FIMAR-818412 format. One record per residue: x, y, z of N, C-alpha, C in turn; residue number from 0; residue in one letter. Coordinates in nm, 2 decimals. Example, Ala and Ser with C-alpha at 12.3 -4.5 7.8 and 13.67 -1.06 7.14 Angstrom:
BEGIN
1.32/-0.57/0.78/1.23/-0.45/0.78/1.32/-0.33/0.78/0/A
1.28/-0.22/0.71/1.37/-0.11/0.71/1.29/0.00/0.79/1/S
END
This chain:
BEGIN
-13.24/-16.50/-7.98/-13.26/-16.63/-8.05/-13.34/-16.70/-7.93/0/M
-13.41/-16.75/-7.88/-13.47/-16.82/-7.78/-13.37/-16.97/-7.80/1/Q
-13.35/-16.97/-7.66/-13.32/-17.14/-7.67/-13.37/-17.24/-7.69/2/P
-13.32/-17.33/-7.74/-13.39/-17.45/-7.79/-13.37/-17.54/-7.63/3/Q
-13.57/-17.59/-7.67/-13.57/-17.68/-7.49/-13.52/-17.82/-7.51/4/E
-13.46/-17.84/-7.44/-13.44/-17.96/-7.41/-13.52/-18.05/-7.40/5/Q
-13.50/-18.17/-7.45/-13.60/-18.30/-7.47/-13.58/-18.39/-7.34/6/V
-13.58/-18.42/-7.27/-13.56/-18.49/-7.18/-13.61/-18.67/-7.21/7/Q
-13.50/-18.74/-7.19/-13.53/-18.89/-7.21/-13.53/-19.00/-7.08/8/K
-13.60/-19.09/-7.07/-13.57/-19.16/-6.99/-13.53/-19.31/-7.04/9/K
-13.40/-19.35/-6.98/-13.35/-19.49/-7.02/-13.35/-19.58/-6.94/10/I
-13.36/-19.71/-6.96/-13.31/-19.82/-6.88/-13.21/-19.89/-6.93/11/W
-13.11/-19.97/-6.81/-13.02/-20.06/-6.82/-13.06/-20.19/-6.84/12/I
-13.08/-20.24/-6.98/-13.15/-20.36/-7.04/-13.05/-20.46/-6.96/13/K
-12.94/-20.43/-6.97/-12.85/-20.55/-6.97/-12.68/-20.51/-6.88/14/S
-12.66/-20.63/-6.80/-12.49/-20.54/-6.80/-12.40/-20.67/-6.81/15/F
-12.28/-20.65/-6.85/-12.20/-20.80/-6.85/-12.05/-20.74/-6.84/16/T
-12.00/-20.79/-6.68/-11.88/-20.72/-6.66/-11.78/-20.75/-6.76/17/F
-11.66/-20.64/-6.79/-11.66/-20.53/-6.71/-11.77/-20.40/-6.77/18/P
-11.78/-20.40/-6.92/-11.80/-20.23/-6.94/-11.86/-20.31/-7.05/19/D
-11.98/-20.43/-7.05/-12.06/-20.42/-7.19/-12.20/-20.37/-7.12/20/I
-12.29/-20.25/-7.16/-12.37/-20.22/-7.11/-12.52/-20.21/-7.25/21/W
-12.61/-20.26/-7.22/-12.73/-20.25/-7.33/-12.82/-20.13/-7.24/22/Q
-12.84/-20.03/-7.32/-12.92/-19.97/-7.21/-12.99/-19.87/-7.40/23/I
-13.16/-19.87/-7.34/-13.27/-19.83/-7.43/-13.34/-19.74/-7.38/24/E
-13.41/-19.66/-7.49/-13.53/-19.59/-7.42/-13.62/-19.62/-7.36/25/N
-13.69/-19.62/-7.27/-13.82/-19.62/-7.21/-13.90/-19.59/-7.29/26/I
-14.03/-19.65/-7.35/-14.12/-19.64/-7.46/-14.26/-19.58/-7.35/27/P
-14.27/-19.51/-7.45/-14.44/-19.44/-7.39/-14.55/-19.56/-7.37/28/E
-14.60/-19.58/-7.30/-14.71/-19.68/-7.22/-14.83/-19.64/-7.16/29/N
-14.92/-19.75/-7.17/-15.02/-19.68/-7.09/-14.99/-19.77/-6.92/30/D
-14.86/-19.78/-6.92/-14.86/-19.82/-6.78/-14.85/-19.69/-6.69/31/L
-14.85/-19.71/-6.56/-14.80/-19.60/-6.46/-14.67/-19.55/-6.49/32/P
-14.62/-19.47/-6.49/-14.45/-19.48/-6.48/-14.37/-19.56/-6.37/33/E
-14.39/-19.54/-6.23/-14.35/-19.58/-6.16/-14.35/-19.76/-6.17/34/P
-14.46/-19.78/-6.22/-14.50/-19.95/-6.20/-14.42/-19.97/-6.35/35/L
-14.39/-19.89/-6.44/-14.34/-19.95/-6.53/-14.16/-19.95/-6.55/36/L
-14.11/-19.87/-6.47/-13.98/-19.85/-6.39/-13.91/-19.97/-6.35/37/L
-14.04/-20.05/-6.27/-14.04/-20.11/-6.12/-13.99/-20.27/-6.23/38/E
-14.11/-20.30/-6.34/-14.14/-20.40/-6.39/-14.03/-20.42/-6.51/39/L
-13.97/-20.31/-6.56/-13.87/-20.37/-6.69/-13.73/-20.41/-6.62/40/L
-13.70/-20.37/-6.47/-13.61/-20.45/-6.43/-13.61/-20.55/-6.40/41/G
-13.71/-20.63/-6.39/-13.76/-20.78/-6.36/-13.69/-20.89/-6.48/42/S
-13.62/-20.98/-6.39/-13.58/-21.09/-6.50/-13.69/-21.19/-6.49/43/R
-13.78/-21.19/-6.43/-13.94/-21.34/-6.45/-14.03/-21.24/-6.49/44/K
-14.11/-21.32/-6.57/-14.23/-21.29/-6.65/-14.31/-21.24/-6.55/45/N
-14.39/-21.15/-6.54/-14.52/-21.05/-6.48/-14.64/-21.14/-6.47/46/I
-14.66/-21.16/-6.36/-14.77/-21.18/-6.31/-14.89/-21.09/-6.24/47/L
-14.98/-21.04/-6.33/-15.04/-20.91/-6.28/-15.18/-20.99/-6.23/48/F
-15.25/-20.94/-6.06/-15.33/-21.02/-6.07/-15.43/-20.93/-5.93/49/C
-15.54/-20.92/-5.91/-15.63/-20.85/-5.85/-15.61/-20.87/-5.69/50/E
-15.57/-20.71/-5.64/-15.56/-20.71/-5.51/-15.47/-20.60/-5.50/51/G
-15.41/-20.58/-5.38/-15.30/-20.45/-5.32/-15.17/-20.48/-5.24/52/K
-15.06/-20.43/-5.29/-14.96/-20.47/-5.26/-14.97/-20.52/-5.08/53/K
-14.93/-20.66/-5.04/-14.92/-20.69/-4.93/-15.04/-20.77/-4.90/54/G
-15.15/-20.77/-5.01/-15.26/-20.85/-4.96/-15.26/-20.99/-4.93/55/S
-15.39/-21.05/-4.91/-15.34/-21.23/-4.93/-15.33/-21.24/-5.03/56/N
-15.40/-21.17/-5.16/-15.38/-21.25/-5.32/-15.24/-21.20/-5.33/57/D
-15.17/-21.15/-5.28/-15.05/-21.12/-5.31/-14.95/-21.22/-5.24/58/E
-15.03/-21.26/-5.11/-14.90/-21.37/-5.06/-14.89/-21.50/-5.13/59/K
-15.05/-21.50/-5.14/-15.07/-21.69/-5.17/-15.00/-21.70/-5.31/60/I
-15.01/-21.61/-5.42/-14.96/-21.61/-5.54/-14.78/-21.62/-5.58/61/Y
-14.74/-21.56/-5.44/-14.60/-21.54/-5.44/-14.54/-21.69/-5.38/62/N
-14.61/-21.75/-5.34/-14.59/-21.89/-5.24/-14.57/-21.97/-5.38/63/I
-14.76/-22.01/-5.46/-14.73/-22.04/-5.59/-14.69/-22.05/-5.67/64/L
-14.69/-21.90/-5.74/-14.60/-21.89/-5.82/-14.46/-21.87/-5.83/65/F
-14.37/-21.88/-5.73/-14.20/-21.82/-5.74/-14.15/-21.78/-5.88/66/P
-14.19/-21.85/-5.99/-14.08/-21.78/-6.13/-14.17/-21.68/-6.17/67/N
-14.27/-21.59/-6.11/-14.34/-21.49/-6.16/-14.29/-21.36/-6.07/68/F
-14.25/-21.28/-6.13/-14.30/-21.13/-6.04/-14.42/-21.08/-6.05/69/T
-14.52/-21.13/-5.89/-14.60/-21.11/-5.88/-14.65/-20.93/-5.84/70/I
-14.78/-20.89/-5.93/-14.77/-20.76/-5.92/-14.96/-20.73/-5.91/71/T
-14.99/-20.66/-5.82/-15.10/-20.65/-5.74/-15.16/-20.53/-5.85/72/P
-15.25/-20.53/-5.89/-15.31/-20.41/-5.94/-15.44/-20.38/-5.91/73/V
-15.51/-20.41/-5.81/-15.61/-20.37/-5.76/-15.76/-20.43/-5.85/74/E
-15.79/-20.42/-5.95/-15.93/-20.43/-6.03/-15.92/-20.53/-6.15/75/S
-16.04/-20.57/-6.16/-15.98/-20.66/-6.29/-15.96/-20.62/-6.42/76/C
-15.98/-20.49/-6.40/-15.99/-20.38/-6.52/-15.87/-20.37/-6.52/77/F
-15.77/-20.31/-6.44/-15.68/-20.29/-6.42/-15.55/-20.43/-6.48/78/S
-15.64/-20.50/-6.46/-15.53/-20.67/-6.47/-15.51/-20.70/-6.61/79/V
-15.64/-20.64/-6.67/-15.62/-20.68/-6.84/-15.54/-20.57/-6.92/80/I
-15.57/-20.45/-6.87/-15.51/-20.36/-6.92/-15.35/-20.33/-6.96/81/N
-15.32/-20.36/-6.80/-15.20/-20.35/-6.73/-15.13/-20.47/-6.86/82/F
-15.18/-20.62/-6.88/-15.14/-20.72/-6.92/-15.11/-20.65/-7.08/83/T
-15.22/-20.58/-7.13/-15.17/-20.58/-7.27/-15.13/-20.45/-7.29/84/K
-15.07/-20.36/-7.21/-15.01/-20.25/-7.25/-14.85/-20.29/-7.19/85/A
-14.83/-20.40/-7.11/-14.67/-20.43/-7.09/-14.61/-20.54/-7.22/86/F
-14.70/-20.58/-7.23/-14.69/-20.73/-7.38/-14.64/-20.60/-7.51/87/N
-14.73/-20.50/-7.50/-14.69/-20.43/-7.61/-14.56/-20.32/-7.62/88/K
-14.45/-20.35/-7.51/-14.36/-20.28/-7.49/-14.24/-20.36/-7.58/89/I
-14.18/-20.29/-7.66/-14.07/-20.36/-7.79/-13.94/-20.37/-7.70/90/P
-13.88/-20.49/-7.76/-13.77/-20.53/-7.77/-13.73/-20.58/-7.62/91/N
-13.81/-20.61/-7.48/-13.79/-20.71/-7.36/-13.81/-20.83/-7.38/92/I
-13.72/-20.94/-7.28/-13.69/-21.05/-7.27/-13.83/-21.14/-7.19/93/T
-13.91/-21.04/-7.14/-14.02/-21.09/-7.02/-14.14/-21.06/-7.06/94/T
-14.24/-21.13/-7.05/-14.39/-21.10/-7.08/-14.49/-21.08/-6.96/95/K
-14.59/-21.08/-6.99/-14.68/-21.01/-6.83/-14.81/-21.15/-6.89/96/A
-14.86/-21.16/-6.78/-14.99/-21.28/-6.80/-15.03/-21.21/-6.67/97/L
-15.14/-21.21/-6.70/-15.31/-21.14/-6.64/-15.41/-21.27/-6.54/98/G
-15.43/-21.25/-6.41/-15.50/-21.37/-6.36/-15.60/-21.32/-6.31/99/I
-15.74/-21.35/-6.35/-15.86/-21.24/-6.29/-15.95/-21.40/-6.22/100/I
-16.05/-21.39/-6.12/-16.16/-21.52/-6.14/-16.25/-21.52/-6.25/101/D
-16.28/-21.64/-6.23/-16.39/-21.69/-6.37/-16.51/-21.63/-6.32/102/S
-16.60/-21.61/-6.24/-16.68/-21.60/-6.19/-16.75/-21.45/-6.26/103/D
-16.88/-21.41/-6.30/-16.90/-21.27/-6.36/-16.86/-21.29/-6.46/104/H
-16.80/-21.37/-6.53/-16.72/-21.33/-6.66/-16.81/-21.48/-6.75/105/H
-16.85/-21.40/-6.86/-16.91/-21.52/-6.96/-16.84/-21.62/-7.02/106/E
-16.84/-21.71/-7.07/-16.70/-21.78/-7.09/-16.64/-21.73/-7.23/107/E
-16.74/-21.69/-7.30/-16.69/-21.63/-7.49/-16.58/-21.50/-7.40/108/R
-16.62/-21.42/-7.34/-16.54/-21.33/-7.28/-16.39/-21.40/-7.20/109/R
-16.42/-21.49/-7.18/-16.25/-21.56/-7.07/-16.20/-21.60/-7.23/110/L
-16.26/-21.63/-7.33/-16.20/-21.74/-7.42/-16.13/-21.55/-7.50/111/E
-16.16/-21.52/-7.50/-16.15/-21.37/-7.60/-15.98/-21.36/-7.53/112/K
-16.04/-21.30/-7.36/-15.92/-21.24/-7.30/-15.80/-21.37/-7.30/113/L
-15.81/-21.48/-7.30/-15.69/-21.54/-7.30/-15.63/-21.52/-7.46/114/K
-15.62/-21.45/-7.55/-15.58/-21.40/-7.66/-15.47/-21.26/-7.62/115/E
-15.53/-21.23/-7.50/-15.45/-21.11/-7.43/-15.37/-21.17/-7.30/116/E
-15.34/-21.27/-7.31/-15.25/-21.36/-7.18/-15.30/-21.35/-7.09/117/N
-15.46/-21.35/-7.05/-15.51/-21.30/-6.93/-15.62/-21.42/-6.92/118/V
-15.55/-21.51/-6.82/-15.64/-21.60/-6.74/-15.75/-21.61/-6.64/119/Y
-15.82/-21.70/-6.62/-15.90/-21.69/-6.52/-15.86/-21.86/-6.40/120/S
-15.92/-21.84/-6.32/-15.89/-21.93/-6.21/-16.00/-21.98/-6.13/121/F
-16.08/-22.06/-6.08/-16.16/-22.14/-6.09/-16.24/-22.10/-5.96/122/S
-16.18/-21.95/-5.89/-16.25/-21.93/-5.76/-16.33/-21.77/-5.79/123/M
-16.39/-21.74/-5.68/-16.45/-21.59/-5.71/-16.36/-21.51/-5.61/124/T
-16.25/-21.57/-5.52/-16.19/-21.51/-5.41/-16.10/-21.60/-5.39/125/E
-15.96/-21.52/-5.39/-15.84/-21.60/-5.43/-15.81/-21.66/-5.26/126/T
-15.89/-21.62/-5.14/-15.90/-21.68/-5.04/-15.94/-21.76/-5.01/127/E
-16.05/-21.80/-5.13/-16.12/-21.93/-5.06/-16.04/-22.05/-5.16/128/N
-15.97/-22.00/-5.24/-15.83/-22.11/-5.21/-15.80/-22.23/-5.08/129/L
-15.78/-22.10/-5.01/-15.73/-22.18/-4.90/-15.87/-22.26/-4.83/130/L
-16.01/-22.23/-4.83/-16.10/-22.34/-4.78/-16.09/-22.46/-4.90/131/L
-16.04/-22.44/-4.98/-16.01/-22.61/-5.07/-16.02/-22.75/-4.97/132/D
-16.11/-22.82/-4.96/-16.11/-22.95/-4.91/-16.02/-23.02/-4.86/133/E
-15.94/-23.03/-4.99/-15.81/-23.13/-5.00/-15.71/-23.08/-4.88/134/D
-15.70/-22.91/-4.91/-15.60/-22.84/-4.84/-15.66/-22.82/-4.71/135/F
-15.77/-22.85/-4.65/-15.82/-22.83/-4.54/-15.78/-22.99/-4.44/136/L
-15.81/-23.10/-4.55/-15.77/-23.21/-4.47/-15.65/-23.22/-4.45/137/K
-15.55/-23.14/-4.52/-15.37/-23.15/-4.46/-15.35/-23.02/-4.37/138/I
-15.42/-22.96/-4.35/-15.44/-22.85/-4.22/-15.47/-22.90/-4.12/139/L
-15.59/-22.96/-4.13/-15.68/-22.95/-4.00/-15.60/-23.03/-3.89/140/A
-15.56/-23.15/-3.91/-15.47/-23.29/-3.83/-15.39/-23.18/-3.72/141/P
-15.33/-23.07/-3.79/-15.22/-22.98/-3.72/-15.28/-22.88/-3.61/142/K
-15.39/-22.90/-3.61/-15.47/-22.74/-3.56/-15.60/-22.85/-3.43/143/I
-15.68/-22.91/-3.50/-15.77/-22.98/-3.43/-15.76/-23.16/-3.45/144/V
-15.85/-23.21/-3.34/-15.84/-23.36/-3.36/-15.98/-23.41/-3.44/145/S
-16.07/-23.33/-3.39/-16.22/-23.39/-3.42/-16.22/-23.41/-3.60/146/E
-16.27/-23.54/-3.63/-16.29/-23.57/-3.74/-16.38/-23.51/-3.86/147/N
-16.47/-23.49/-3.77/-16.59/-23.43/-3.86/-16.54/-23.26/-3.85/148/D
-16.50/-23.19/-3.87/-16.45/-23.10/-3.86/-16.49/-22.98/-4.01/149/V
-16.43/-23.08/-4.09/-16.44/-23.04/-4.21/-16.57/-23.01/-4.31/150/I
-16.64/-23.17/-4.24/-16.80/-23.17/-4.27/-16.86/-23.08/-4.24/151/S
-16.83/-23.03/-4.13/-16.90/-22.89/-4.05/-16.92/-22.75/-4.11/152/S
-16.73/-22.75/-4.12/-16.70/-22.63/-4.22/-16.78/-22.62/-4.36/153/I
-16.82/-22.72/-4.40/-16.84/-22.73/-4.57/-17.01/-22.68/-4.54/154/K
-17.09/-22.75/-4.40/-17.17/-22.72/-4.43/-17.25/-22.60/-4.38/155/S
-17.16/-22.54/-4.30/-17.16/-22.40/-4.29/-17.13/-22.31/-4.42/156/D
-17.08/-22.34/-4.49/-17.06/-22.28/-4.59/-17.15/-22.26/-4.70/157/V
-17.21/-22.38/-4.70/-17.32/-22.35/-4.77/-17.45/-22.31/-4.71/158/I
-17.47/-22.33/-4.59/-17.60/-22.23/-4.53/-17.57/-22.12/-4.51/159/S
-17.42/-22.05/-4.48/-17.43/-21.94/-4.52/-17.45/-21.85/-4.67/160/N
-17.43/-21.93/-4.79/-17.48/-21.89/-4.93/-17.56/-21.92/-4.98/161/L
-17.66/-21.99/-4.85/-17.87/-21.97/-4.88/-17.86/-21.86/-4.77/162/N
-17.83/-21.83/-4.68/-17.88/-21.73/-4.57/-17.81/-21.60/-4.69/163/K
-17.73/-21.59/-4.80/-17.70/-21.45/-4.87/-17.78/-21.48/-4.99/164/E
-17.85/-21.53/-5.01/-17.85/-21.57/-5.16/-17.88/-21.45/-5.25/165/L
-18.00/-21.37/-5.20/-18.07/-21.25/-5.30/-17.93/-21.17/-5.29/166/E
-17.87/-21.14/-5.17/-17.72/-21.05/-5.19/-17.67/-21.13/-5.29/167/L
-17.59/-21.23/-5.30/-17.52/-21.28/-5.39/-17.55/-21.26/-5.54/168/Q
-17.72/-21.31/-5.55/-17.75/-21.29/-5.74/-17.75/-21.15/-5.73/169/I
-17.79/-21.07/-5.63/-17.78/-20.94/-5.70/-17.65/-20.85/-5.74/170/S
-17.58/-20.87/-5.62/-17.42/-20.85/-5.67/-17.34/-20.90/-5.81/171/N
-17.41/-21.04/-5.81/-17.35/-21.07/-5.94/-17.43/-21.00/-6.08/172/F
-17.58/-20.95/-6.06/-17.56/-20.90/-6.14/-17.55/-20.77/-6.20/173/V
-17.51/-20.69/-6.08/-17.43/-20.58/-6.08/-17.32/-20.56/-6.11/174/T
-17.22/-20.65/-6.11/-17.11/-20.68/-6.20/-17.10/-20.72/-6.33/175/T
-17.23/-20.78/-6.36/-17.24/-20.84/-6.52/-17.27/-20.74/-6.59/176/K
-17.38/-20.60/-6.56/-17.42/-20.52/-6.56/-17.25/-20.40/-6.63/177/I
-17.20/-20.43/-6.51/-17.11/-20.32/-6.52/-16.97/-20.38/-6.63/178/N
-16.96/-20.50/-6.63/-16.87/-20.57/-6.76/-16.96/-20.58/-6.87/179/Y
-17.04/-20.59/-6.87/-17.11/-20.55/-7.04/-17.15/-20.41/-7.08/180/Y
-17.14/-20.33/-6.96/-17.10/-20.18/-7.03/-16.96/-20.12/-7.06/181/F
-16.85/-20.19/-6.98/-16.74/-20.17/-7.03/-16.66/-20.21/-7.15/182/N
-16.72/-20.35/-7.18/-16.68/-20.44/-7.31/-16.77/-20.37/-7.42/183/D
-16.85/-20.33/-7.45/-16.98/-20.31/-7.51/-16.97/-20.14/-7.56/184/S
-17.03/-20.13/-7.65/-17.06/-19.99/-7.69/-17.16/-19.98/-7.81/185/H
-17.24/-19.85/-7.79/-17.35/-19.82/-7.90/-17.31/-19.81/-8.03/186/V
-17.36/-19.89/-8.16/-17.28/-19.87/-8.26/-17.31/-19.72/-8.31/187/S
-17.24/-19.68/-8.39/-17.23/-19.56/-8.50/-17.37/-19.56/-8.52/188/K
-17.44/-19.42/-8.53/-17.59/-19.42/-8.63/-17.52/-19.24/-8.69/189/G
-17.57/-19.30/-8.82/-17.55/-19.14/-8.91/-17.67/-19.08/-8.90/190/N
-17.76/-19.08/-8.80/-17.91/-19.00/-8.83/-17.99/-19.05/-8.68/191/D
-18.08/-18.97/-8.64/-18.17/-18.99/-8.51/-18.22/-19.12/-8.52/192/L
-18.29/-19.16/-8.62/-18.30/-19.31/-8.60/-18.24/-19.39/-8.58/193/K
-18.13/-19.40/-8.65/-18.07/-19.53/-8.66/-17.99/-19.50/-8.52/194/K
-17.95/-19.40/-8.47/-17.88/-19.37/-8.32/-18.01/-19.43/-8.23/195/L
-18.15/-19.41/-8.21/-18.21/-19.46/-8.12/-18.22/-19.62/-8.15/196/E
-18.18/-19.69/-8.27/-18.27/-19.80/-8.29/-18.13/-19.88/-8.23/197/D
-17.99/-19.83/-8.27/-17.87/-19.89/-8.21/-17.87/-19.85/-8.06/198/N
-17.94/-19.76/-8.00/-17.89/-19.79/-7.85/-17.98/-19.87/-7.79/199/Y
-18.10/-19.87/-7.83/-18.22/-19.94/-7.77/-18.21/-20.10/-7.82/200/N
-18.09/-20.13/-7.92/-18.06/-20.25/-7.88/-17.94/-20.27/-7.80/201/N
-17.84/-20.16/-7.84/-17.79/-20.22/-7.66/-17.81/-20.24/-7.54/202/F
-17.93/-20.14/-7.53/-18.00/-20.15/-7.40/-18.05/-20.26/-7.37/203/I
-18.11/-20.33/-7.49/-18.18/-20.43/-7.49/-18.10/-20.61/-7.44/204/G
-18.01/-20.56/-7.45/-17.89/-20.67/-7.43/-17.90/-20.68/-7.29/205/K
-17.95/-20.59/-7.22/-17.93/-20.60/-7.09/-18.03/-20.64/-6.99/206/V
-18.05/-20.77/-7.00/-18.17/-20.88/-6.95/-18.15/-20.87/-6.81/207/D
-18.21/-20.79/-6.71/-18.16/-20.77/-6.56/-18.27/-20.91/-6.47/208/I
-18.37/-20.92/-6.51/-18.52/-21.02/-6.50/-18.45/-21.16/-6.54/209/K
-18.40/-21.20/-6.67/-18.30/-21.33/-6.66/-18.17/-21.34/-6.61/210/E
-18.10/-21.24/-6.62/-17.96/-21.27/-6.55/-18.01/-21.33/-6.43/211/W
-18.11/-21.25/-6.34/-18.13/-21.25/-6.18/-18.16/-21.39/-6.18/212/Y
-18.26/-21.44/-6.25/-18.37/-21.58/-6.25/-18.23/-21.68/-6.30/213/S
-18.17/-21.66/-6.38/-18.09/-21.75/-6.41/-17.95/-21.81/-6.28/214/S
-17.92/-21.71/-6.22/-17.78/-21.68/-6.17/-17.90/-21.76/-5.98/215/R
-18.00/-21.73/-6.00/-18.10/-21.81/-5.86/-18.09/-21.94/-5.93/216/K
-18.11/-22.00/-6.01/-18.12/-22.13/-6.07/-18.02/-22.20/-6.01/217/T
-17.89/-22.11/-6.05/-17.77/-22.15/-6.07/-17.75/-22.22/-5.85/218/E
-17.77/-22.09/-5.84/-17.71/-22.11/-5.68/-17.79/-22.19/-5.60/219/L
-17.92/-22.17/-5.62/-18.03/-22.30/-5.58/-17.95/-22.41/-5.58/220/E
-17.92/-22.44/-5.70/-17.88/-22.60/-5.76/-17.74/-22.62/-5.67/221/Q
-17.68/-22.54/-5.68/-17.56/-22.58/-5.58/-17.56/-22.59/-5.43/222/I
-17.65/-22.53/-5.39/-17.71/-22.56/-5.26/-17.78/-22.66/-5.20/223/I
-17.94/-22.70/-5.29/-17.96/-22.85/-5.32/-17.85/-22.92/-5.29/224/S
-17.75/-22.93/-5.39/-17.65/-23.07/-5.43/-17.57/-23.05/-5.31/225/D
-17.57/-22.98/-5.20/-17.47/-22.96/-5.09/-17.32/-22.94/-5.22/226/E
-17.32/-22.88/-5.30/-17.20/-22.88/-5.37/-17.10/-22.77/-5.34/227/N
-16.99/-22.83/-5.23/-16.89/-22.73/-5.18/-16.78/-22.69/-5.27/228/Y
-16.71/-22.74/-5.36/-16.64/-22.71/-5.44/-16.72/-22.58/-5.53/229/S
-16.81/-22.60/-5.56/-16.88/-22.51/-5.64/-16.93/-22.37/-5.60/230/K
-16.97/-22.39/-5.47/-17.01/-22.31/-5.40/-16.89/-22.18/-5.38/231/A
-16.77/-22.26/-5.35/-16.66/-22.13/-5.32/-16.60/-22.08/-5.44/232/L
-16.68/-22.15/-5.57/-16.58/-22.09/-5.69/-16.70/-21.98/-5.71/233/S
-16.80/-21.96/-5.64/-16.94/-21.85/-5.69/-16.96/-21.78/-5.57/234/V
-16.87/-21.83/-5.45/-16.94/-21.72/-5.35/-16.82/-21.59/-5.33/235/Y
-16.89/-21.50/-5.30/-16.77/-21.39/-5.33/-16.83/-21.35/-5.17/236/N
-16.74/-21.41/-5.07/-16.72/-21.33/-4.94/-16.62/-21.34/-4.88/237/N
-16.50/-21.23/-4.85/-16.40/-21.28/-4.77/-16.44/-21.29/-4.65/238/K
-16.58/-21.32/-4.59/-16.55/-21.36/-4.45/-16.58/-21.50/-4.45/239/G
-16.57/-21.59/-4.50/-16.54/-21.72/-4.50/-16.47/-21.77/-4.42/240/L
-16.38/-21.70/-4.40/-16.22/-21.77/-4.31/-16.33/-21.76/-4.18/241/V
-16.34/-21.68/-4.15/-16.40/-21.70/-3.98/-16.51/-21.84/-3.97/242/T
-16.54/-21.87/-4.07/-16.63/-22.03/-4.07/-16.53/-22.11/-4.01/243/I
-16.39/-22.09/-4.08/-16.30/-22.16/-4.06/-16.27/-22.19/-3.92/244/V
-16.25/-22.01/-3.88/-16.16/-22.00/-3.75/-16.28/-22.03/-3.63/245/N
-16.40/-22.05/-3.64/-16.48/-22.08/-3.56/-16.47/-22.24/-3.52/246/R
-16.46/-22.31/-3.59/-16.46/-22.46/-3.60/-16.29/-22.51/-3.55/247/H
-16.20/-22.45/-3.61/-16.10/-22.50/-3.58/-16.05/-22.41/-3.42/248/F
-16.15/-22.36/-3.40/-16.14/-22.28/-3.22/-16.00/-22.16/-3.23/249/R
-15.97/-22.11/-3.38/-15.85/-22.03/-3.37/-15.90/-21.86/-3.37/250/I
-15.80/-21.77/-3.36/-15.87/-21.66/-3.42/-15.77/-21.58/-3.63/251/L
-15.70/-21.71/-3.63/-15.58/-21.68/-3.71/-15.53/-21.75/-3.81/252/N
-15.66/-21.84/-3.90/-15.65/-21.90/-4.00/-15.55/-21.88/-4.07/253/F
-15.60/-21.76/-4.18/-15.49/-21.75/-4.27/-15.35/-21.71/-4.25/254/F
-15.32/-21.71/-4.09/-15.15/-21.72/-4.07/-15.14/-21.84/-4.10/255/E
-15.22/-21.92/-4.02/-15.14/-22.06/-3.99/-15.21/-22.12/-4.11/256/R
-15.24/-22.09/-4.26/-15.28/-22.15/-4.34/-15.15/-22.14/-4.42/257/A
-15.10/-21.99/-4.45/-15.02/-21.94/-4.55/-14.88/-21.99/-4.47/258/I
-14.89/-22.04/-4.37/-14.74/-22.08/-4.26/-14.73/-22.26/-4.33/259/K
-14.84/-22.32/-4.34/-14.86/-22.46/-4.43/-14.83/-22.47/-4.54/260/V
-14.87/-22.30/-4.65/-14.84/-22.34/-4.77/-14.69/-22.34/-4.78/261/L
-14.64/-22.25/-4.71/-14.45/-22.20/-4.71/-14.44/-22.33/-4.71/262/Q
-14.42/-22.38/-4.62/-14.35/-22.52/-4.58/-14.39/-22.63/-4.60/263/S
-14.51/-22.69/-4.72/-14.50/-22.83/-4.72/-14.59/-22.80/-4.87/264/E
-14.50/-22.84/-4.96/-14.48/-22.84/-5.11/-14.62/-22.93/-5.16/265/N
-14.68/-23.04/-5.11/-14.76/-23.14/-5.14/-14.88/-22.99/-5.12/266/E
-14.92/-22.89/-5.10/-15.03/-22.83/-5.06/-14.98/-22.73/-5.19/267/T
-14.90/-22.72/-5.26/-14.88/-22.61/-5.43/-15.00/-22.66/-5.50/268/H
-14.94/-22.80/-5.52/-15.04/-22.88/-5.63/-15.16/-22.88/-5.64/269/D
-15.22/-22.88/-5.48/-15.34/-22.89/-5.43/-15.44/-22.78/-5.44/270/V
-15.37/-22.66/-5.40/-15.41/-22.53/-5.52/-15.45/-22.49/-5.64/271/L
-15.29/-22.53/-5.69/-15.28/-22.51/-5.83/-15.37/-22.58/-5.96/272/K
-15.45/-22.70/-5.88/-15.54/-22.74/-5.98/-15.66/-22.66/-6.03/273/K
-15.65/-22.51/-5.94/-15.75/-22.40/-5.93/-15.73/-22.35/-6.09/274/H
-15.58/-22.36/-6.10/-15.58/-22.28/-6.20/-15.52/-22.30/-6.38/275/F
-15.48/-22.22/-6.45/-15.47/-22.29/-6.59/-15.29/-22.31/-6.57/276/P
-15.27/-22.40/-6.70/-15.14/-22.45/-6.72/-15.05/-22.37/-6.77/277/K
-15.14/-22.27/-6.81/-15.00/-22.13/-6.85/-14.94/-22.08/-6.73/278/E
-15.00/-22.11/-6.60/-14.94/-22.05/-6.46/-14.82/-22.14/-6.46/279/L
-14.86/-22.30/-6.48/-14.78/-22.38/-6.36/-14.64/-22.40/-6.41/280/H
END
């Protein structure tokens, strides 16, 4: 007689009350990677999934702005969405997960749909762009430089750089939009060759590269023409913008300086939180 194979179970201590009251539950099957799941089950705070890596600039900024959350960077936008959904499906937990993604490259209809899954957007295409917010720079600048027009120069250079990179920014936007479309959509089922071809052609026909390119070009050219700095920050996908501030502040470590001010002066929190949905406040 063959011995029965033992079934291993993983459990977690949901709560403990001194001296001997334990609440122990099985760890459920879940789409989250197991090490991450085990880490998050012990959190007493709600979870905030964000794009980026452990130790990244994104994580540092979010930890300061949202101390009531366990900040969990998971690299891609798709991981933020999928992990938020997966965590909130876990039964009998006392915390919940929210996700935060940038608002650029996403259609408004898609963003509204994601809110139903507790995934929200903020009004910047790069988290680092938050630190270039004009009101934030007005607080930071006097601590570093004495020139009155330094912020105007920074704003002008950001707009100028966007103009120089216009073709690149448009092309990257359209590429990302195509990828999101293929990720979110699918070819409808067809029961014969004719229907398959019709459904495929209908699916592909919605990818209008020329229209998407032209529309984005018009939008960016208007921002440049209007010298709309705040709008430029919300659409400009370039992690190197901090070098502009470094040059005008005549420093090499703008990000580190900005983080210190963000940590020490609470008024800067509200300045940056205005870019985030109320659900995170």
